[in-house]
C-alpha positions as MATLAB code, in Angstrom:
seq = 'XXXXXXXXXXXXXXXXXXXXXXXXXXXXXXXXXXXXXXXXXXXXXXXXXXXXXXXXXXXXXXXXXXXXXXXXXXXXXXXXXXXXXXXXXXXXXXXXXXXXXXXXXXXXXXXXXXXXXXXXXXXXXXXXXXXXXXXXXXXXXXXXXXXXXXXXXXXXXXXXXXXXXXXXXXXXXXXXXXXXXXXXXXXXXXXXXXXXXXXXXXXXXXXXXXXXXXXXXXXXXXXXXXXXXXXXXXXXXXXXXXXXXXXXXXXXXXXXXXXXXXXXXXXXXXXXXXXXXXXXXXXXXXXXXXXXXXXXXXXXXXXXXXXXXXXXXXXXXXXXXXXXXXXXXXXXXXXXXXXXXXXXXXXXXXXXXXXXXXXXXXXXXXXXXXXXXXXXXXXXXXXXXXXXXXXXXXXXXXXXXXXXXXXXXXXXXXXXXXXXXXXXXXXXXXXXXXXXXXXXXXXXXXXXXXXXXXXXXXXXXXXXXXXXXXXXXXXXXXXXXXXXXXXXXXXXXXXXXXXXXXXXXXXXXXXXXXXXXXXXXXXXXXXXXXXXXXXXXXXXXXXXXXXXXXXXXXXXXXXXXXXXXXXXXXXXXXXXXXXXXXXXXXXXXXXXXXXXXXXXXXXXXXXXXXXXXXXXXXXXXXXXXXXXXXXXXXXXXXXXXXXXXXXXXXXXXXXXXXXX';
ca = [
      31.375  -55.631   22.791;
      33.861  -55.080   25.370;
      31.681  -53.301   27.864;
      32.300  -53.984   31.143;
      28.704  -53.639   32.304;
      26.077  -56.362   32.376;
      23.413  -54.406   31.455;
      24.759  -52.751   28.170;
      24.263  -54.679   25.078;
      23.491  -54.449   21.212;
      20.145  -53.364   19.530;
      19.704  -56.702   18.850;
      20.718  -58.152   21.986;
      18.115  -60.159   24.112;
      15.365  -58.168   26.158;
      16.843  -60.052   29.658;
      15.779  -58.171   32.774;
      17.015  -58.259   36.164;
      14.327  -57.981   38.861;
      14.828  -56.308   42.082;
      12.245  -54.531   44.762;
      13.111  -50.914   45.308;
      14.019  -49.977   49.097;
      13.064  -46.420   48.943;
      11.379  -45.086   51.753;
       7.658  -43.874   51.284;
       4.441  -44.383   53.105;
       3.001  -46.787   50.525;
       6.112  -48.919   49.141;
       6.357  -48.866   44.940;
       5.436  -52.148   43.154;
       8.569  -54.386   42.019;
      10.630  -52.446   39.520;
      12.270  -54.327   36.298;
      15.634  -53.298   35.634;
      16.085  -53.163   31.834;
      18.980  -53.517   29.796;
      20.321  -50.196   28.023;
      20.782  -50.728   24.519;
      22.955  -49.225   21.968;
      21.532  -47.744   18.994;
      21.675  -49.802   15.502;
      25.128  -49.648   13.785;
      24.741  -47.044   10.864;
      27.641  -45.822    8.353;
      28.926  -42.247    8.476;
      27.284  -41.651    5.239;
      24.066  -42.850    6.369;
      24.258  -40.537    9.599;
      25.314  -37.761    7.128;
      22.613  -38.214    5.139;
      20.045  -38.434    7.989;
      21.454  -35.150    9.389;
      21.056  -33.378    6.561;
      17.581  -34.439    5.630;
      16.689  -33.225    9.378;
      18.175  -29.877    8.867;
      17.328  -29.232    5.215;
      14.186  -31.488    4.359;
      12.253  -31.808    7.616;
       8.706  -31.726    5.606;
      10.153  -34.430    3.437;
       8.985  -32.550    0.305;
       9.645  -35.402   -2.050;
       7.239  -37.797   -0.309;
       4.513  -37.625   -2.665;
       6.418  -38.474   -5.600;
       6.962  -42.230   -3.946;
       5.349  -44.975   -5.931;
       4.017  -42.648   -8.702;
       3.467  -43.129  -12.490;
       5.908  -41.015  -14.663;
       3.022  -38.882  -15.716;
       2.012  -38.611  -12.284;
       5.063  -37.523  -11.269;
       5.173  -35.026  -13.894;
       1.842  -33.458  -12.504;
       2.762  -33.376   -8.970;
       6.084  -31.568  -10.178;
       4.079  -29.046  -11.704;
       1.980  -28.646   -8.604;
       5.123  -28.722   -6.562;
       6.655  -25.621   -8.583;
       3.616  -23.643   -9.168;
       0.868  -24.342   -6.545;
      -1.787  -22.403   -8.889;
      -1.935  -26.206  -10.524;
      -3.145  -27.640   -7.291;
      -6.305  -25.574   -7.009;
      -7.072  -24.238  -10.810;
      -8.722  -27.718  -12.110;
     -11.244  -27.391   -9.281;
     -11.726  -23.718   -9.864;
     -15.347  -22.614  -10.548;
     -17.565  -19.444  -11.004;
     -18.639  -19.544   -7.396;
     -14.862  -19.251   -6.078;
     -14.307  -16.596   -8.923;
     -17.096  -14.202   -7.791;
     -15.716  -14.343   -4.212;
     -12.011  -13.381   -5.601;
     -13.588  -10.763   -7.692;
     -15.421   -9.018   -4.773;
     -12.151   -9.486   -2.497;
      -9.912   -8.451   -5.299;
     -11.631   -5.083   -5.592;
     -11.927   -4.643   -2.102;
      -8.275   -4.662   -1.381;
      -7.442   -2.845   -4.686;
      -9.527    0.063   -3.021;
      -6.607   -0.181   -0.002;
      -3.945   -1.015   -1.873;
      -3.826    1.983   -4.519;
      -3.754    4.993   -1.814;
      -1.573    2.582    0.345;
       1.248    2.149   -2.682;
       1.243    5.942   -3.450;
       1.751    6.513    0.323;
       4.623    3.697    1.036;
       6.280    4.784   -1.803;
       6.535    8.461   -0.218;
       7.407    6.530    2.729;
      10.498    5.126    1.097;
      11.636    8.335   -0.611;
      10.445    7.266   -3.942;
       8.038    8.582   -6.649;
       4.570    8.026   -5.946;
       3.877    6.044   -9.104;
       6.536    3.523   -8.110;
       4.257    2.233   -5.488;
       1.522    1.606   -8.066;
       3.922   -0.212  -10.103;
       4.630   -2.279   -7.057;
       1.104   -2.958   -6.518;
       0.571   -4.600  -10.067;
       3.765   -7.100  -11.181;
       4.394   -8.829   -7.893;
       1.033   -9.602   -7.387;
       0.704  -11.434  -10.661;
       3.875  -13.575  -10.047;
       2.894  -14.607   -6.483;
      -0.250  -15.560   -7.615;
       1.114  -18.329   -9.805;
       4.033  -19.038   -7.424;
       2.685  -18.765   -4.163;
       1.052  -21.163   -1.596;
      -0.889  -18.839    0.431;
      -4.503  -18.349   -0.962;
      -5.237  -15.125    1.294;
      -1.903  -13.307    0.999;
      -2.179   -9.887   -0.626;
       0.908   -9.054   -2.095;
       2.235   -5.322   -2.267;
       4.551   -2.469   -0.672;
       4.525   -3.013    3.161;
       5.362    0.104    5.781;
       8.108   -1.349    7.480;
      10.174   -2.532    4.203;
       9.474    0.787    3.154;
      10.798    2.616    6.157;
      13.927    0.768    6.609;
      14.755    0.943    2.717;
      14.290    4.617    2.858;
      16.075    5.313    6.105;
      18.988    3.127    5.185;
      19.764    4.771    1.591;
      18.473    8.373    2.559;
      21.325    8.347    5.459;
      24.018    7.987    2.371;
      22.404    9.369   -0.789;
      19.614   12.293   -1.020;
      16.859   11.496   -2.693;
      16.212   15.088   -3.365;
      19.668   15.962   -4.708;
      20.309   12.523   -6.339;
      17.001   11.190   -7.421;
      18.115    8.974  -10.382;
      20.633    7.624   -7.953;
      18.296    6.796   -5.116;
      16.131    5.206   -7.549;
      18.672    3.060   -8.789;
      19.971    2.171   -5.641;
      15.936    1.562   -4.631;
      15.774   -1.049   -7.344;
      19.041   -2.657   -6.855;
      18.260   -3.166   -3.132;
      14.979   -4.671   -4.258;
      16.830   -7.017   -6.418;
      19.318   -8.091   -3.938;
      16.459   -8.691   -1.627;
      14.659  -11.124   -3.796;
      17.799  -12.674   -4.619;
      18.625  -13.245   -0.726;
      15.084  -14.314   -0.619;
      14.960  -16.699   -3.263;
      18.290  -18.308   -2.075;
      17.082  -18.734    1.173;
      14.195  -21.165   -0.224;
      16.472  -22.852   -2.683;
      18.759  -23.765   -0.282;
      16.049  -24.619    2.446;
      17.505  -22.058    4.941;
      14.440  -20.486    6.157;
      16.050  -20.992    9.642;
      18.070  -17.840    9.165;
      15.284  -15.588    9.557;
      14.532  -17.428   13.014;
      16.885  -14.925   14.510;
      14.279  -12.382   14.432;
      12.341  -13.464   17.467;
       8.687  -12.508   18.241;
       9.846  -10.420   20.903;
      12.513   -8.457   18.672;
       9.866   -7.964   16.115;
       7.380   -6.413   18.674;
       9.702   -3.974   19.641;
      11.076   -2.983   16.085;
       7.782   -2.588   14.737;
       6.351   -0.593   17.619;
       9.571    1.729   17.379;
       9.139    1.946   13.516;
       5.493    3.090   13.702;
       6.363    5.632   16.268;
       8.827    7.132   13.852;
       7.142    6.821   10.708;
       4.125    8.509   12.533;
       6.284   11.131   13.435;
       7.864   11.727   10.180;
       4.137   12.315    8.772;
       4.101   15.384   10.929;
       5.712   17.083    7.717;
       2.974   16.519    5.726;
       0.010   17.103    8.243;
       1.607   20.500    9.591;
       2.499   21.664    6.163;
       6.502   21.788    6.899;
       8.493   22.460    3.504;
      11.945   21.995    5.191;
      11.969   18.993    7.444;
      14.970   16.495    8.640;
      15.575   13.770    6.630;
      16.859   11.804    9.681;
      14.893    8.935   11.153;
      15.546    9.183   14.933;
      13.021   10.733   17.599;
      15.072   13.657   18.582;
      15.897   15.013   15.221;
      12.431   14.683   13.978;
      10.842   16.419   17.165;
      13.683   19.256   16.710;
      12.573   19.546   13.358;
       8.899   19.758   13.993;
       9.541   22.635   16.585;
      12.112   24.738   14.690;
       9.970   24.896   11.605;
       6.943   26.374   13.540;
       6.766   29.117   11.197;
       6.110   27.021    8.061;
       2.926   25.069    9.763;
       0.112   25.727    7.760;
      -3.381   25.741    8.966;
      -4.939   24.483    6.365;
      -2.885   21.127    6.265;
      -3.544   20.652    9.980;
      -7.243   21.224    9.667;
      -7.615   18.693    6.860;
      -4.921   16.205    8.125;
      -6.428   15.804   11.909;
      -9.823   15.677   10.315;
      -9.233   12.734    7.699;
      -7.043   11.072   10.550;
      -9.830   10.927   12.712;
     -12.055    9.549   10.289;
      -9.851    7.021    9.409;
      -9.086    5.952   12.961;
     -12.817    5.920   13.843;
     -13.181    3.439   10.721;
     -10.415    1.246   11.676;
     -11.961    1.144   15.249;
     -15.674    0.392   13.520;
     -14.060   -2.626   11.880;
     -12.051   -3.963   14.849;
     -14.973   -3.983   17.099;
     -17.066   -5.441   14.350;
     -15.218   -7.756   11.973;
     -18.377   -7.968    9.609;
     -18.195   -4.228    8.572;
     -14.439   -4.853    7.290;
     -15.244   -3.297    4.311;
     -15.761    0.036    6.325;
     -12.070    0.607    6.944;
     -11.063   -1.109    3.790;
     -12.657    1.535    1.638;
     -11.896    4.590    3.684;
      -8.328    5.344    2.463;
      -9.676    5.496   -1.037;
     -12.549    7.468   -0.159;
     -10.102    9.793    1.699;
      -8.121   10.344   -1.119;
     -11.249   10.933   -3.499;
     -12.906   13.208   -0.913;
      -9.247   15.098   -0.229;
      -8.760   15.417   -3.993;
     -12.039   16.981   -4.872;
     -11.868   19.353   -1.976;
      -8.533   20.481   -2.774;
      -9.159   21.141   -6.623;
     -12.439   23.043   -5.606;
     -10.277   25.280   -2.984;
      -6.887   25.442   -5.199;
      -7.277   28.838   -5.581;
      -7.091   29.746   -1.928;
      -5.267   26.343   -0.191;
      -1.915   27.387   -1.394;
      -0.341   25.748    1.723;
      -1.310   22.343    0.765;
       1.241   20.574   -1.095;
      -0.154   17.905   -3.796;
       1.402   14.904   -5.500;
       1.056   16.563   -9.003;
       1.587   14.903  -12.414;
       1.945   11.034  -12.232;
       2.707    9.357  -15.739;
       0.411    7.081  -17.241;
       1.054    3.516  -18.695;
       2.345    0.468  -17.638;
       5.505   -0.474  -15.612;
       8.875    0.904  -17.429;
      11.598   -1.676  -17.501;
      14.330   -1.033  -14.909;
      16.812   -3.706  -15.670;
      19.018   -1.102  -16.983;
      18.929    0.947  -13.857;
      20.233   -1.951  -11.414;
      23.387   -0.665   -9.854;
      25.678   -3.381   -9.948;
      29.136   -1.757   -9.593;
      30.330    1.275   -8.155;
      30.584    2.965   -4.519;
      27.215    2.659   -3.403;
      26.759   -1.282   -4.291;
      27.768   -2.330   -0.628;
      24.855   -0.129    0.612;
      22.348   -1.645   -2.053;
      23.491   -4.996   -0.991;
      23.206   -4.241    2.723;
      19.862   -2.563    2.343;
      18.402   -5.320   -0.013;
      19.198   -7.962    2.965;
      17.792   -6.308    5.708;
      14.728   -5.332    4.202;
      14.576   -8.735    2.568;
      14.686  -10.546    5.925;
      11.906   -8.210    7.226;
       9.692   -8.491    4.525;
      10.147  -12.016    4.367;
       9.420  -12.611    7.950;
       6.305  -10.483    7.885;
       4.887  -12.163    4.529;
       5.301  -15.614    5.935;
       3.800  -14.942    9.472;
       1.148  -13.467    7.456;
       0.476  -16.393    5.251;
       0.672  -18.885    7.828;
      -1.769  -17.044   10.143;
      -4.300  -17.331    7.636;
      -3.500  -20.410    6.300;
      -4.219  -21.905   10.246;
      -7.387  -20.030   10.285;
      -8.499  -21.771    7.005;
      -7.074  -25.622    7.903;
      -4.407  -25.670    4.934;
      -0.663  -25.485    4.587;
       1.682  -23.019    3.718;
       5.155  -23.967    2.328;
       7.350  -21.636    3.820;
      10.377  -22.540    1.407;
       8.071  -22.234   -1.271;
       6.785  -18.848   -0.041;
      10.458  -17.396    0.034;
      11.407  -18.495   -3.591;
       7.696  -16.719   -4.529;
       8.300  -13.858   -2.559;
      12.164  -13.447   -3.828;
      11.366  -14.190   -7.656;
       8.639  -11.516   -7.183;
      11.027   -9.107   -5.986;
      13.690   -9.826   -8.475;
      11.325   -9.557  -11.309;
       9.812   -6.496   -9.915;
      13.184   -4.846   -9.527;
      13.379   -5.138  -13.545;
      10.114   -3.341  -13.879;
      10.259   -0.389  -11.615;
       9.002   -2.071   -8.500;
      10.646   -1.854   -4.793;
      10.276   -4.347   -2.114;
       6.811   -6.002   -1.760;
       5.460   -8.695    0.323;
       2.353  -10.256    1.906;
       0.668   -6.769    3.908;
      -1.188   -7.862    7.107;
      -3.683   -5.315    6.525;
      -4.482   -5.838    3.231;
      -4.542   -9.609    3.636;
      -6.942   -9.025    6.452;
      -9.287   -7.431    4.223;
      -9.114   -9.985    1.740;
      -9.481  -12.588    4.037;
     -12.959  -11.010    5.462;
     -13.940   -9.944    2.111;
     -14.238  -13.861    1.397;
     -11.217  -14.618   -0.885;
     -10.784  -18.309   -1.749;
      -7.635  -18.572   -3.861;
      -4.876  -16.262   -5.144;
      -7.044  -14.967   -7.892;
      -7.813  -12.082   -5.784;
      -4.414  -10.728   -6.083;
      -4.745  -11.031  -10.129;
      -7.928   -9.030  -10.057;
      -6.593   -6.464   -7.690;
      -3.670   -6.381  -10.162;
      -6.264   -5.722  -13.010;
      -7.610   -2.840  -11.164;
      -4.196   -1.135  -10.584;
      -3.533   -1.830  -14.171;
      -6.792    0.233  -15.422;
      -5.725    2.864  -12.880;
      -2.358    3.235  -14.437;
      -3.583    3.225  -18.013;
      -6.450    5.592  -17.504;
      -6.954    7.138  -13.583;
      -3.664    8.690  -13.209;
      -4.875   12.466  -13.944;
      -7.311   11.991  -11.303;
      -4.581   11.997   -8.616;
      -3.081   15.229   -9.657;
      -4.537   16.999   -7.283;
      -4.356   14.651   -4.411;
      -2.736   16.173   -1.317;
       0.325   14.831    0.559;
      -1.417   15.311    4.114;
      -4.025   12.357    3.233;
      -1.239    9.975    2.368;
       0.593   11.117    6.104;
      -2.769   10.460    7.387;
      -3.352    6.924    5.810;
       0.436    5.977    6.629;
      -0.039    6.719   10.412;
      -3.596    4.723   10.445;
      -1.717    1.771    8.917;
       1.025    1.628   11.026;
      -0.448    2.345   14.439;
      -1.728   -1.295   14.261;
       1.708   -2.187   14.830;
       2.099   -0.924   18.228;
       1.216   -4.362   20.267;
       1.384   -3.052   23.926;
      -0.599   -6.448   24.793;
       2.004   -8.512   23.354;
       4.909   -6.439   25.232;
       3.012   -6.767   28.304;
       2.735  -10.825   27.893;
       6.520  -10.380   27.295;
       7.246   -8.924   30.236;
       4.535  -11.171   32.295;
       6.239  -14.493   30.864;
       9.881  -13.902   29.856;
      11.819  -10.888   31.182;
      14.773  -11.622   28.610;
      12.512  -11.404   25.708;
      11.023   -8.098   27.049;
      14.478   -6.667   27.296;
      15.172   -7.686   23.683;
      11.702   -6.199   22.680;
      12.906   -2.556   24.605;
      16.314   -2.666   23.359;
      14.472   -3.166   19.691;
      12.125   -0.074   20.609;
      14.777    2.126   22.036;
      17.246    1.381   19.439;
      15.236    2.102   16.352;
      13.547    5.379   18.444;
      16.822    6.923   19.312;
      19.539    5.326   17.184;
      18.584    4.124   13.800;
      16.426    1.616   11.977;
      19.213   -0.894   11.033;
      20.982   -0.429   14.492;
      18.017   -0.938   16.526;
      17.195   -4.028   14.932;
      20.930   -5.317   15.038;
      20.681   -4.431   18.832;
      17.564   -6.714   19.142;
      19.001   -9.643   17.276;
      22.003   -9.251   19.412;
      20.391   -9.263   22.495;
      18.027  -12.361   21.328;
      21.366  -13.886   20.215;
      22.726  -13.337   23.644;
      19.612  -14.957   25.092;
      20.489  -18.199   23.121;
      24.286  -18.090   24.085;
      22.930  -17.489   27.609;
      20.855  -20.782   27.368;
      23.580  -22.976   25.751;
      26.358  -21.873   27.751;
      24.543  -22.101   31.088;
      22.047  -24.618   31.164;
      19.634  -25.613   33.961;
      20.572  -28.247   36.336;
      17.678  -29.387   38.913;
      17.929  -31.672   42.096;
      15.145  -34.703   41.727;
      13.476  -36.211   44.517;
      10.859  -39.207   44.654;
       7.159  -38.906   44.491;
       6.402  -41.268   47.425;
       4.614  -44.511   46.446;
       6.157  -44.308   42.813;
       9.052  -44.727   40.821;
       8.824  -41.221   39.604;
      11.464  -38.527   39.971;
      10.503  -35.217   39.855;
      12.384  -31.529   40.463;
      12.122  -30.665   44.587;
      11.381  -27.098   43.912;
       8.448  -27.759   41.775;
       6.952  -30.657   43.491;
       6.392  -30.182   47.575;
       5.719  -33.676   47.632;
       8.683  -34.836   46.521;
      11.491  -35.963   48.785;
      15.381  -36.924   48.630;
      16.267  -40.144   48.638;
      18.757  -41.115   51.584;
      22.208  -41.363   50.347;
      21.319  -40.285   46.523;
      22.047  -37.041   45.090;
      19.873  -37.120   41.645;
      20.405  -34.413   39.318;
      18.881  -33.655   36.065;
      20.915  -31.639   33.180;
      18.419  -30.109   30.758;
      20.669  -29.541   27.792;
      22.840  -30.932   25.355;
      26.395  -31.010   26.971;
      28.894  -29.451   24.330;
      32.342  -27.672   24.485;
      30.430  -24.335   25.425;
      28.680  -25.480   28.704;
      31.038  -28.581   29.666;
      33.423  -26.758   31.871;
      30.317  -24.755   33.766;
      28.126  -28.070   34.100;
      31.441  -29.604   35.710;
      31.916  -26.971   38.312;
      27.848  -26.660   38.927;
      27.336  -30.396   39.393;
      30.593  -30.597   42.099;
      28.998  -27.442   43.783;
      25.685  -29.710   43.983;
      27.639  -32.411   45.513;
      29.451  -30.084   47.954;
      26.129  -28.293   49.048;
      24.434  -31.635   49.377;
      27.548  -33.034   51.721;
      27.042  -29.849   53.701;
      23.568  -30.213   54.090;
      23.792  -33.839   55.082;
      26.188  -32.630   57.450;
      24.143  -29.948   59.196;
      21.058  -32.365   59.436;
      22.635  -35.561   60.515;
      21.607  -37.280   57.394;
      22.587  -40.750   55.691;
      26.174  -40.214   54.022;
      26.018  -39.388   50.266;
      27.115  -42.366   48.376;
      25.786  -42.124   44.816;
      25.531  -39.256   42.340;
      22.971  -40.176   39.392;
      22.957  -37.597   36.401;
      19.501  -37.972   34.520;
      20.352  -37.524   31.090;
      16.918  -37.576   29.615;
      17.070  -34.159   28.181;
      20.765  -34.325   26.967;
      20.067  -35.075   23.094;
      23.502  -34.564   22.012;
      27.394  -34.631   23.459;
      30.568  -33.600   21.945;
      34.024  -34.771   22.923;
      34.412  -31.880   25.542;
      31.173  -33.230   27.224;
      32.748  -36.636   27.161;
      35.808  -35.272   28.617;
      33.666  -33.174   31.173;
      31.747  -36.595   32.523;
      35.248  -38.509   32.910;
      36.352  -35.379   34.965;
      33.254  -35.637   37.164;
      33.550  -39.361   37.655;
      37.037  -38.922   38.795;
      36.501  -36.058   41.304;
      33.409  -37.726   42.681;
      35.246  -40.916   43.200;
      37.409  -39.001   45.391;
      35.068  -38.302   47.577;
      34.131  -42.157   47.942;
      30.920  -41.273   45.390;
      29.741  -43.460   42.452;
      28.724  -41.577   39.535;
      25.714  -43.201   37.440;
      24.279  -42.091   34.237;
      20.469  -42.655   33.515;
      18.304  -42.478   30.640;
      20.999  -41.498   27.996;
      19.594  -41.172   24.519;
      21.018  -43.192   21.523;
      23.192  -40.485   20.285;
      24.892  -39.798   23.438;
      24.958  -43.867   24.204;
      26.817  -44.242   20.771;
      29.525  -41.503   21.411;
      30.260  -42.798   25.291;
      30.693  -46.700   23.584;
      33.131  -45.145   20.762;
      35.221  -43.078   23.237;
      35.223  -45.945   25.329;
      34.220  -44.216   28.238;
      31.610  -46.408   29.052;
      34.071  -48.958   30.216;
      35.115  -46.597   33.093;
      31.699  -46.498   34.588;
      32.133  -50.085   35.581;
      29.407  -52.526   36.908;
      26.091  -50.866   37.799;
      26.959  -47.565   36.256;
      24.131  -47.275   33.741;
      20.547  -47.187   33.969;
      17.344  -46.747   31.423;
      15.940  -44.592   34.189;
      16.412  -42.918   37.380;
      13.992  -45.210   39.397;
      16.060  -48.561   37.874;
      18.925  -46.992   39.292;
      17.957  -46.033   42.499;
      15.876  -49.394   43.036;
      19.076  -51.702   41.757;
      21.644  -49.697   43.676;
      19.817  -49.781   46.776;
      19.365  -53.490   46.545;
      22.873  -54.119   45.981;
      23.696  -52.004   49.138;
      21.321  -53.799   51.235;
      22.845  -57.093   50.198;
      25.997  -56.023   51.242;
      27.355  -57.132   54.566;
];
């Protein structure tokens, strides 16, 4: 091997050991310690390394393992089940499961119909589009989706983002057709982006939306959405289209002469009713059906009330005429060229990421509760394909809704058939019941939206972030403030920027700690964590807790030399044994690049100028291989590489003891 150490050998080498007794000071001397040889990893070709790396990055779950050692017919069946999860549970489907799915499907339909209309208004789209979006996408998801409890339809966050981003450039009141085209086009690109992530297995992209970012974003969005509903609750006609806190509140008080007491009374009354039913269901989960039925009940009661008082309640605006019939095709309305294409693409990608994050998180939450697995990449493809199909059938962005999925779960849903039942109920509504919504007041839609989004304000999660991780809390606050005072997309961008900054901070400024010996053992732990740990005379033991890359190699070099200088100063002040050896614990150094190797070489040269010996302990296989190929191991010489810190201290101490 050409290595200058008698304890480094090939993977296939002999398991020879060198036995020496540790001479570390302790009350009870530790048992004799075997000093093992440090092995190089088995040799592999570049192609094998590339194949392994790509497999780990893109196929960590090994999706094709089920096809191994199977007959052709069995592989065909498994292939169908892989592409269409409905074939996994369909053969075992029975009447008992169907009854549960019918009940849950009808229950979520009672929630989906008023929410669909409300969220379409939130996106500044015609109310009927919300019902269209509750019909086609659930049918497609029931075939392609892997979650049994995810209830699909429009959601508040995606609706808000789409409405705010498009309305900043195009007026939905002055150019309704163009606005509708851009909404369908944004939905198409959202689906295309989502399906591409699933197909290329790039789901880690959405991981940049951390939990902290989403907590702040959703809270800020919930506040803005709720304030926007003051237009309907107060009966204001001329209201700002902006989505920032200051313009919204300014518009509310500037238009005080337009406030309508009838709208205020009805809005506040039904809002109290909806919040009360929500509170009851939270306190007593078995009464989930109360909050599930409350929105539809509110729509029915308010519609009847407005119809009976239509000659007197002139200040209450109503939905008006809604067209009957199935979703009309909209592929001819896709805006694929022109000056607003970039806006549609940008809106689609942002809403696609947000809806995908929510849908997968909700699906995995309920899958965990029922002890089954949701395939993230399948979910991306399912949600993406249903949005692409939806964009061609007059639908806007849809995903799995937490509120509807929670109702679906509590109602006893067993499979995705509940989505088909819900879609069927929406179909009946579209074909026969649309005239009944003519007198539905807009104020009730505002109350429904406020009730739905108020649950997005998770102050307990924000408190936990403050308690556990201040940088995460900063990302949460930046997201919240950005959405509230700047804009929804910029607020999200700021929060993602803070999260990326946190990642860069951890990468470029990794942690290093001084280790000490636990008396009576060969264990070495952080001196700052364990009060019983003590320094080993003549040794400075440092643990590097990250990979060593070009981004942090200079910092680590400077920080390690600073540790050495501070240790020498401490020794001089306390009249301790002179420092002779620096040991780097490489256990957490999972990877190293050429810049990192050069940094180690420079550290070795600089500590040697101080008459110190540099020793590496616990290097992983990947690091060992690169050190060997760069011929850096030769420069460490005899006794420069050990399997553990304990072996390094024991062996080097024994050698010093043997020296005259």
